[in-house]
N, C-alpha and C positions, 0 to 999 in steps of 0.2 A: 689809790684811787684811780677810777677809770679812764683809760685814754680814748679819746671819743674825737671822731674823725666828719668829715663835712655831711652832713646826712640831711634827706627833704624825702616830700613825693618823689613819684615819678615823674609827672606835670615841671616840677621844680627843677627836677634835675635835667631835665630836655630845653630848658630854658638858657642852662651855662655853657660852656665851654671849657672844663676842667682844665689848669696848667698840668705840665707832663709829670706824669706820678703821682699826683692830687688823685687820693681815694674819694669812693661818696658811695652814702649805702643809702638805697630807698628803703624808705620806713612801711610805705604801702604795700609794694611786691619782694621785698625782702629780698633784694638783688646788688652784686657788691661791684662798680665800677671803676676803672682808671685810667684815668685823664693822658691823654698824648698833646696837650696844646692843642689840639684842629679841630677834636671831632667831638661835635655838639653834644652834650649828655654823657661821654668816655664815650670807654669802651666797655663792654659787658663782660666779667670772668666769673665762669659758669662752667660747670660738671657738662653741657653739653657739647663740647668743645666744640662750640661757630666757629669758632676761628683757626681752629687744627682744619690741617688741609690731611694729613696722613694722620690721625691718632694710632696708636698700639695700644693695648691693654697687656699690661704684667701679670694680672690674674684674669681667673671666672668673671664674668661679668652676670652679677644678680640684678633681675630685673626688680627683684621685691614686691612684687605683687603687680609691676607698674607694664606698661605697652611698648613696644617696636614704632611707632608711625609714622609716617610720610613719602613721600615721591621719588623714587628710587630703586635700585636694583640692590640684588643682594647674590654676591660672588662666592660660595666656599668649596674651598679643596677638602672634602672628608666626610664623614660621615654624620647627615641630621636623622635625629632624636625627637622626636614630639611625639607627647601621650596628648591626649582632648582630644579636642574634636579640631580638623583642619579642614581648610578653603582654598581652594583652590580656582581663583576666577571668578569675578562676580557678573560675568555677563560672554555672551556667546561669542562678541571679539574678541575674548580672552584665550587663548593657548596656552596648554600645557605639553610640553613635550617629552619624553621622556625616552633621554638616549640609552639607556643601564638595563639592566635584566630586572623585572617584578621576579623576586625571589619567594612567591607567601602567596597562600588562596587571597581570592579575591571575594568577599562573602557581604550581601548587600545590607544595611542596613535593618530591613523590612522584607516579608517574603513580599511577592506578587506586586512587587510595588514599582521597582526604579525600573529603566528600560537603560541598551545596551545599543548605542546610533540609535537614529531615526530613519523615517520616510524620507527623507530629502538629503541625511547623512550616512550614509552605508559602510559598514567595514567593507574594505575591497576582497579579500579572500580574508577565512580562518585556516589554522590547521589544530584540529583537537582530535583526538583520539577517540574520546566518546561522546556523544551527544544526545542527553537525558532530559529530555521537553516534554510539557504537556500538549502544545502544539505548534506543528513546524509547517511555515507558511512561504512556498520559495516557488520561485521561477521553473527552476531546474533542479532535480538533485540524480548524480551522479553516483552510482556506489550499491551496496545491502543495506534493507531499512528492515524495521523491527517494529511490531507492534499495530496499533490504529493509523491506518490513513485515512484522511479526511479530504475529499475534491477528486480533481480530473486529473485524470495521465493524457499524457502527447506525445509522440513519438518525433521522429526529428522534422518529420516535415508538416510536420504541428498539425497532422491530423489528429483525431481523438481514441484516442487505446482505450481509457478506461474513464466513461459517463458517471461523473460523482455526484449526479442527481438522481440517472435512474438505475445504475450500477451495470450500466451495459457496456460490455467487452466486445471490444471490434480486430479484428484478425484480418488484415488486408481484405478489406471491404466484406468479409461476413462475420456477421455479431454472434454474441453468447449472452440470451437473455433469460431470463425468470417471470413468468406474471403469475407467481404464491406456491402453483402447482408444479408447473413442467417447464423444464430447464433446457431452453428452445436455441440450437445450431445454425444459423443462416436468417434471414428477416423473407417481408413480406415479394422483394424485389428478388430474390439471389435463391441459388440452389445450394448446399454446404453437406460434404461428408464426414460422420466422425469415423475414425479410423484411430484402433488403438494397434500401436505398435511395440513390437517387443523382439527381441535375441533371444529367450529361451524358450523350451517348451513348454512350458506352464504361463504362459500371459493367454490372459483371457479378460474378457469384458465379464463383470461377474455383477449378477443382481441382486438384494441380498431383502428377505420383508419374513414377516410373519406369515403363518398359512392355518390354516383352521379354525380360526374364532368365526366367520361368517362360509354363505358355500362360495362369495365371490372375493373372497378374502386370500389371496396371495400374491409372493414375487409374479410381476409378468414385467416381459416387455412387450410392451405395445407399438402397435404403424397404425397410424390413423390418413386415410385417404379421401380425396375427394376431387373433383372437378371444378374449374373456375379457375380461382387464386388462392392466396390461403389468405386474404384479406375483405375476398367476398366469394367464398368456399357454394358450391351446388353439389345434389346429392351424384354418386356413380354414376353410370348406367349399365343395365345388362351385362354380364361376361366381363366387366373391366374386374383388374386384376387390382386388389386392393393394397398387396406388398407382397414381398418375399425377403428368406434368409439367399442369398443368394453365395453361390461359393465360385472364387477365381485360385484360378493355375497361372504359376508364372511360364512361361514357354522358352526363357532362354533372352529373352529381347523386352518383354510387355508381360501384365495379366490378362487372364480373358475369361470370359465364362467357361464355368464347366458344369455347373447343375444348381437346381433351386427348389426352394418349397415353397410355394405360394400359395394367397388364396383367392377365389374368382367369384364375384358375386351371381347369384342363380336366377335374379329377376328384377324387376322393378321395383326399386326406394323408397318406400311410402313417408310421409311427415312422423305419421304413427308410428312407425316401427320400432322396437322398445328394442331389437334382435335383426341383420340381416345375415339371410339364409345366403352360405356359401361353399364351392366345393376344392377340396383342399387339393392341390397337385403337386407330382414331385417327378421330377425328371429332369432331361437338358431344355436349358432354356428355349434353345430354339424349338425343340421338341412341344414345348408347353406354347409359344409365342403364337406355335404353326398353327395348332389345338387338332394336331394330325394323330391322336389318341395312342404316341408314343411316349406313354408316363403311365403312372402309379395317381387314381382318381379317385377322393373317397369326395360322395357328397355328403348334405346336412343330412339327409334320410339314413345317412349311414352305409349304403349303396356304394360297392369298391365297383372296379374297375382297372384293367392292365393288360397289355398287349401279351402278357405271357405270365402265367401262373406257373410258378416251379416250388414246390411243397419239399422237403427234407426226404433226400433217397436213404432207405436201411435196407440192410440184409433182413432174409426171414428169421424171426429168434433175436432180432439184434434193437428191435422199435424202442420207442423213445419208454421208460419206465412211469407209470403214475400218469398213462393218457386220461387224458379228456372226453367226452360222449362230445362229437362233431370233431373230432382232431382229424386232419388229411395227411398222410405221408405216402413216399413212392416207394414201392418193393423192389429194391437194386434186384434182387433172386428171381421172382413171376413178373420184371418189369409190367408191371401195376398197381394202379391206386386203389389204396387201398383207408377205408375210416372207421373210430372207433364207434362203436354202437353203444358203450357203456358196458361192455362186458367183454364183446369181443372185438378183434379189426376183422372186417368185410370186404372183399375186394368191390371196386365198384363193376368191373366187365369182366 
């Protein structure tokens, strides 16, 4: 024979106050209650431990496919191992605090999808050995960087050192630019010198190029001169010096001019000129500037002038081998100039 206890629906249970120790079972909710003589409906007897203030497990807790839900805190001393998806927080007002060390790699779930921080929530400092990025956008970069750089570079005083739009490089007010053909040092409002500095004997400025393809195809050191300004150039005048290779020497306290090879215009320059006749001058800079004739001058016609012409000196019988017609030497034995006529040396006087 089955033992039956007081039973009914949950609504019926709530309408009574069971005696102390009286059991009540609800048929619709399948719950078991014990009366205490004062609680309406009795006290629930359940595995949820509703009335247990300090429950303790005697073995592992198996959720059996169910969830732990509710509002409150979880405090555990030990290791938490979880598999599957883990959600921490559901809004910007939730804080995730990591007081320990992360002992593994952090890998995003999808490539180029998630961010670290934001425009209004930035990390303060990052200590990273190597940064590999497709694009770096920063207000300031200190240290060595490699690869492709996009954008402008500013100095400590906020002046522009590299213009990320035009590619112009500016150093102490002097710019380094290119128009696609020439690399320019300086600008329309400044003058700049290009200096090659070295501490070894073989330091040189090297111009490398191909020659022989056409008559005007060869490595060139070009000097362009004009009157007016760089922004509004005009034609040079007659006898204007178009440029020079200048040689300077150190005196012990400063570098001073020593000599130069220059080029001067010979006449008026016209709009239709495809080539400007010039005279090449070689000598002391002061003599060339004074135009006193104490320098070697080679005109565009080939006419050459010099304050003194001194051919090589040779004793009779020791003249240069394989002379060509027109060669001139000085005979130190007879103290006479002589020339080779194609067959023999002939005295001039």
